[in-house]
C-alpha positions in Angstrom: 27.3 -36.9 10.0 29.0 -41.1 10.2 27.5 -43.8 8.1 25.2 -46.1 10.1 26.8 -48.7 11.1 24.6 -52.5 10.6 23.4 -53.1 13.9 25.3 -56.1 16.6 24.4 -59.5 15.4 24.2 -60.2 19.2 20.6 -62.3 19.2 22.8 -64.6 16.4 24.5 -67.1 17.8 28.3 -67.1 17.4 28.6 -69.9 14.8 26.6 -68.1 12.2 28.7 -66.6 9.7 28.0 -62.9 9.1 26.7 -63.3 5.5 23.9 -65.7 7.2 23.5 -62.9 10.3 22.5 -60.4 7.4 20.6 -62.2 5.6 18.3 -62.8 8.3 17.9 -59.1 9.4 17.4 -58.2 5.4 14.3 -61.2 5.9 13.1 -60.0 9.6 13.0 -56.3 7.6 11.1 -57.1 4.3 8.5 -58.4 6.3 8.2 -54.9 7.7 8.2 -53.3 4.2 6.2 -55.2 2.6 2.8 -54.1 3.7 3.9 -50.1 3.6 1.6 -48.1 1.9 3.5 -45.9 -1.5 3.3 -42.8 0.5 5.7 -43.8 3.7 8.1 -45.8 0.5 8.2 -42.8 -1.6 9.2 -40.7 1.7 11.8 -42.9 2.0 13.3 -42.4 -1.4 12.7 -38.7 -1.3 15.1 -39.0 1.5 17.4 -41.1 0.1 17.7 -38.5 -2.9 18.3 -35.6 -0.2 20.7 -37.1 1.4 22.8 -37.9 -1.5 23.1 -34.3 -2.2 23.9 -33.5 1.2 26.9 -36.0 1.6 28.0 -36.0 -1.7 31.7 -34.8 -0.6 31.8 -37.7 1.7 30.5 -40.4 -0.9 33.2 -38.6 -3.5 35.6 -39.0 -0.5 35.7 -43.2 -0.5 35.2 -42.9 -4.1 38.2 -41.6 -5.0 40.0 -44.5 -3.1 38.4 -47.1 -4.9 39.4 -45.0 -7.9 42.9 -44.5 -6.8 43.4 -48.2 -6.4 41.8 -49.4 -9.7 44.4 -46.9 -11.4 47.4 -48.2 -9.6 46.0 -51.8 -10.6 46.3 -50.6 -14.3 42.7 -50.9 -14.8 41.0 -49.9 -18.5 39.8 -46.0 -18.4 36.1 -47.3 -19.3 36.0 -49.4 -16.2 37.5 -46.5 -14.4 34.8 -44.1 -15.9 32.3 -46.9 -14.9 33.4 -46.6 -11.5 33.8 -42.7 -10.9 31.9 -40.6 -8.9 31.5 -36.9 -8.6 29.1 -34.4 -7.6 27.5 -33.8 -10.8 26.9 -38.1 -11.2 25.8 -38.0 -7.5 23.2 -35.1 -8.4 21.9 -37.3 -11.4 21.4 -40.6 -9.4 19.7 -38.7 -6.6 17.3 -37.4 -9.6 16.9 -41.1 -10.5 15.8 -41.9 -7.1 13.0 -39.3 -7.1 11.9 -40.5 -11.0 11.5 -44.0 -9.0 9.4 -42.5 -6.5 7.3 -40.8 -9.0 6.5 -44.3 -10.4 3.0 -45.7 -9.7 4.1 -49.0 -6.7 3.0 -52.1 -8.4 2.3 -53.7 -5.1 -1.5 -54.6 -4.5 -2.0 -54.3 -8.1 -4.4 -56.6 -9.7 -3.3 -59.0 -12.4 -6.4 -60.0 -13.0 -9.7 -61.3 -11.1 -13.4 -62.0 -11.4 -16.3 -63.3 -9.4 -16.3 -67.1 -9.8 -19.7 -69.1 -10.5 -19.7 -70.6 -6.9 -20.2 -66.4 -6.0 -15.9 -67.0 -4.6 -14.1 -63.6 -5.3 -10.9 -64.5 -6.7 -8.3 -62.0 -7.3 -4.5 -62.0 -8.2 -2.4 -59.3 -6.8 1.3 -58.3 -7.0 3.4 -58.7 -3.8 7.1 -58.1 -3.2 9.6 -61.1 -4.1 10.9 -60.7 -0.7 14.9 -60.4 -0.3 16.7 -59.5 -3.3 20.5 -60.1 -3.8 22.1 -58.1 -6.7 25.6 -59.2 -7.5 27.1 -56.6 -9.3 30.8 -55.6 -10.6 32.4 -52.1 -10.5 29.3 -49.3 -10.8 28.5 -47.4 -7.8 25.6 -45.8 -9.4 23.7 -49.9 -9.4 24.1 -49.9 -5.4 21.5 -46.7 -5.2 19.5 -47.7 -8.3 19.2 -51.2 -7.2 18.0 -50.6 -3.4 15.7 -47.2 -4.8 14.0 -50.1 -7.2 13.9 -52.4 -4.5 12.6 -50.2 -1.6 9.7 -49.3 -4.3 8.7 -52.6 -5.0 8.6 -53.5 -0.9 11.3 -55.8 -0.8 14.4 -55.9 1.1 18.0 -56.0 -0.7 21.4 -57.3 -0.2 24.4 -55.9 -2.4 27.0 -57.3 -3.1 29.3 -55.0 -5.2 32.5 -55.6 -6.5 35.6 -55.3 -3.9 37.2 -52.6 -6.5 34.2 -50.2 -5.3 34.3 -51.4 -1.8 35.1 -47.9 -0.8 32.4 -46.1 -2.4 29.5 -49.0 -2.0 30.2 -48.8 2.0 29.9 -45.1 2.0 26.5 -45.0 -0.5 25.2 -47.8 1.6 25.5 -45.9 5.3 23.9 -43.0 3.3 20.6 -45.1 2.5 20.8 -46.8 5.5 20.7 -43.0 7.5 18.0 -41.9 5.4 15.6 -45.0 5.1 15.7 -45.4 9.0 15.3 -41.3 9.4 11.9 -42.1 6.9 10.7 -44.8 9.8 12.0 -47.9 7.7 14.2 -50.7 9.1 17.4 -49.9 8.3 18.3 -53.4 7.7 15.8 -53.0 4.5 19.5 -51.9 2.7 22.7 -53.9 3.7 25.6 -54.2 2.4 26.6 -58.1 1.8 29.7 -58.4 4.3 32.9 -59.5 3.1 35.1 -58.8 0.1 36.2 -62.2 -0.6 34.3 -64.7 -3.5 33.5 -66.8 0.0 30.9 -64.4 0.8 29.8 -64.5 -2.8 29.3 -68.0 -2.8 27.6 -68.1 1.0 24.8 -65.3 -1.0 24.3 -67.6 -4.0 23.7 -70.7 -1.6 21.5 -68.3 1.0 18.0 -70.5 -0.2 15.4 -69.8 2.2 16.6 -66.6 3.5 17.3 -65.0 -0.1 14.5 -65.1 -2.4 16.0 -64.2 -5.9 19.6 -63.2 -7.0 19.8 -60.8 -9.7 23.8 -60.7 -11.1 24.6 -57.5 -13.2 28.0 -57.8 -14.8 30.0 -59.4 -17.5 29.4 -63.1 -18.7 31.7 -64.5 -16.5 30.1 -63.3 -13.4 27.1 -64.3 -14.5 27.9 -67.7 -16.1 28.9 -68.2 -12.2 26.0 -67.1 -10.6 23.3 -68.7 -12.9 25.5 -72.1 -12.7 26.6 -72.0 -9.1 23.6 -70.2 -6.8 21.3 -72.9 -5.3 18.8 -69.8 -4.9 16.9 -68.3 -7.8 18.3 -66.2 -10.3 17.1 -63.9 -12.7 19.8 -63.8 -15.2 20.3 -60.5 -16.6 22.2 -60.6 -20.1 25.1 -59.9 -21.9 24.9 -57.7 -24.4 25.9 -59.4 -28.1 23.8 -57.2 -30.2 23.3 -57.1 -33.8 22.7 -54.8 -36.4 21.5 -56.5 -39.7 21.0 -53.9 -42.6 18.8 -55.6 -45.7 18.7 -55.5 -49.2 16.2 -52.9 -49.3 17.6 -50.4 -46.8 17.6 -46.8 -46.5 21.5 -46.0 -46.8 21.3 -43.3 -44.7 19.5 -44.4 -42.2 21.6 -47.6 -41.6 24.5 -45.6 -41.1 22.8 -43.3 -38.3 21.5 -46.3 -36.4 25.1 -48.4 -36.9 26.8 -46.0 -35.5 24.4 -44.7 -32.6 23.9 -48.8 -31.8 27.8 -49.1 -31.5 29.5 -45.5 -31.2 27.4 -43.7 -28.4 28.0 -45.6 -25.8 29.9 -48.8 -26.2 30.7 -49.9 -22.8 27.1 -50.9 -22.4 25.0 -54.0 -22.9 22.9 -52.2 -25.8 25.5 -51.4 -27.9 26.2 -53.0 -31.2 28.9 -56.2 -31.4 28.0 -57.5 -35.0 26.9 -55.6 -38.2 25.5 -57.7 -40.9 25.1 -56.4 -44.3 23.3 -58.4 -46.9 25.4 -58.8 -50.2 23.2 -57.0 -52.4 23.8 -53.7 -50.7 27.4 -54.3 -49.3 28.8 -52.9 -52.2 26.8 -49.6 -52.0 26.8 -49.5 -48.2 30.2 -50.5 -46.9 32.5 -48.3 -47.7 30.1 -45.7 -46.5 29.6 -47.7 -43.0 33.5 -48.2 -43.3 34.5 -44.6 -43.2 31.7 -44.2 -40.6 33.1 -46.4 -38.0 36.8 -45.4 -38.8 35.9 -41.8 -37.7 33.6 -43.0 -34.8 37.0 -44.5 -33.8 36.1 -47.8 -34.0 37.7 -51.1 -35.5 36.1 -54.1 -37.4 36.6 -57.8 -37.2 35.5 -58.2 -40.4 35.1 -61.1 -42.8 36.8 -61.7 -46.4 33.5 -60.3 -48.0 33.5 -57.3 -45.8 37.4 -57.2 -46.2 37.2 -57.3 -49.9 34.9 -53.5 -49.8 37.5 -51.9 -47.4 40.4 -51.1 -49.9 39.9 -47.3 -50.4 38.6 -47.1 -46.5 40.2 -45.4 -43.8 38.8 -47.7 -41.6 41.0 -49.9 -39.3 40.2 -53.5 -40.6 41.2 -56.6 -38.7 40.3 -60.5 -40.2 37.4 -61.7 -38.1 38.3 -65.0 -36.2 35.4 -67.5 -34.8 35.5 -65.6 -31.5 34.7 -62.5 -33.1 31.0 -63.7 -33.4 30.5 -64.2 -29.7 32.3 -61.5 -28.4 30.7 -58.9 -26.5 33.5 -56.2 -27.1 32.0 -53.3 -24.9 34.8 -51.2 -26.5 35.3 -49.2 -30.1 35.2 -52.4 -31.4 32.8 -53.9 -34.3 32.4 -57.7 -36.2 31.4 -57.3 -39.7 29.7 -59.8 -42.0 28.0 -60.5 -45.2 25.2 -62.8 -45.6 23.3 -63.8 -48.7 20.1 -63.4 -47.2 17.9 -62.1 -44.2 18.1 -65.8 -43.7 21.6 -66.2 -43.9 21.4 -63.4 -41.1 18.9 -65.0 -39.4 20.8 -67.9 -39.1 23.8 -65.9 -38.1 22.2 -64.3 -35.0 20.7 -67.7 -33.5 24.0 -69.2 -33.5 25.6 -66.4 -32.0 23.4 -64.0 -30.1 23.1 -63.7 -26.2 19.5 -62.8 -26.7 19.6 -59.5 -25.7 18.9 -57.0 -28.8 18.7 -57.2 -32.6 17.8 -54.5 -35.0 16.9 -54.7 -38.9 17.2 -52.0 -41.1 14.9 -52.0 -44.4 11.8 -50.2 -46.1 10.7 -53.9 -46.6 7.8 -54.5 -43.8 7.4 -57.9 -45.0 11.6 -58.3 -44.4 10.5 -56.4 -41.3 7.6 -59.2 -40.0 9.8 -62.0 -41.3 12.7 -60.7 -39.0 10.8 -60.0 -36.2 9.1 -63.4 -36.6 12.2 -65.5 -36.7 14.6 -63.7 -34.3 13.9 -64.9 -30.6 15.5 -62.2 -28.6 14.3 -60.0 -25.7 13.8 -57.2 -28.4 13.8 -56.7 -32.2 14.0 -53.5 -33.2 12.8 -52.4 -36.9 14.6 -49.1 -38.0 15.8 -48.3 -34.4 19.3 -48.1 -32.8 19.9 -51.1 -30.2 20.0 -48.5 -27.6 16.7 -48.5 -26.9 16.8 -51.6 -25.2 16.6 -49.8 -21.6 13.9 -49.1 -19.0 13.7 -45.9 -19.0 13.4 -45.4 -22.6 11.0 -48.0 -22.5 9.0 -45.6 -20.0 9.3 -48.0 -17.2 11.1 -44.9 -15.1 13.8 -47.7 -14.6 15.4 -51.2 -14.7 17.3 -53.2 -12.5 18.7 -55.0 -15.8 17.9 -56.4 -18.8 16.8 -59.8 -18.4 18.1 -62.5 -20.9 16.0 -65.8 -20.0 12.5 -66.4 -20.4 10.5 -67.3 -17.1 9.6 -64.0 -15.2 10.7 -61.5 -16.4 12.2 -60.8 -19.8 13.7 -57.7 -21.1 14.2 -54.3 -19.3 13.1 -55.2 -15.9 11.2 -52.2 -14.2 9.0 -52.4 -10.9 6.7 -55.0 -11.6 9.5 -57.6 -12.5 10.4 -57.3 -9.2 7.2 -58.5 -7.6 5.6 -61.8 -8.0 1.7 -62.7 -7.7 -0.4 -64.1 -4.5 -4.3 -64.7 -4.7 -6.7 -63.6 -2.8 -9.9 -65.9 -2.5 -12.6 -64.3 -0.6 -16.0 -66.3 0.5 -18.9 -66.1 2.4 -18.8 -69.5 4.7 -18.2 -71.3 1.0 -16.7 -74.8 1.6 -15.6 -77.3 -1.1 
């Protein structure tokens, strides 16, 4: 079955850009899907899941073009792994879409309500944001995840993925649009932003009035560009310069396990740890074990002088840390490490260098845990748990569109409720003021 092509913009003037035409169609589609009941949206999502599996060969074939080009360009294997799709991964993506269909629909939920003293009934309810633009890097699974979450929450979605995943995203969006239209929804509820140049990204970022919100997903440079240059409101998803602090009263076995899981379980994601901080009172007992465990996991340690003093007998690869290391999101088998004088010194280090994503403390002291959670100002603070738990699925949200590190509207893993706004319904009986 051929991919569904986007409709001809014949009704639009010839001098309107392709991006503007796409955004206008999305706005029309958003108005159509906003009032749809849950059953209709869920049917469309289940159709998407079935179509992904049925047309997986077509998707894999398109993805192979992107992977081959990435290899020719000398792209790192970590990035290629994120880019690659195979039948098993497509089945997993389809399963995730079915999971989204099973989640409660946030639209229409009453956030608060009351009957005022004058008899007026007042309700604040959740409503879709409208048109959501997603700008992201070479992760084609985001194409499907974002579309599913936006559709479930009653939004139309504009997808602007990396040019390095253009063939994959084109095939995926073709499948999505066919499935959505087959389920009776407007195909324009899911659209790929036309163009592969930066000009199309800039135009999307300036489509204020047509696009209601932009959500960037990717590295620090991408996010910074969208935040600084967009005239469309932005929900800032965060880079993950996450910290693990091992307190003076830590269980050493637990601390090693949490450190290795936080860093090495999947180092290429934003909730992996990038910096280890160790209280000076426990450094001599903990660091030799930690360095050997990091070595076994293949992790290079960028260490300050006090950490290097404990590395003599270790098999770890240890290099001298520079000032740049404290702010680096490695997304690789690297970690920065420092010894600190106190819990407050650890907090001061974190507050200076963190991206505001996730910080963890390992301690048996309730007082230390309480002080750490009070003083650290990040989206998530973990006590005796890996940083890797900062995830919509792990939090029980079913899915997430990203992890917001800002403080307005949404913060932390963003599930379906974060893809809605609210409006007030005022019901009277001839009331006048």
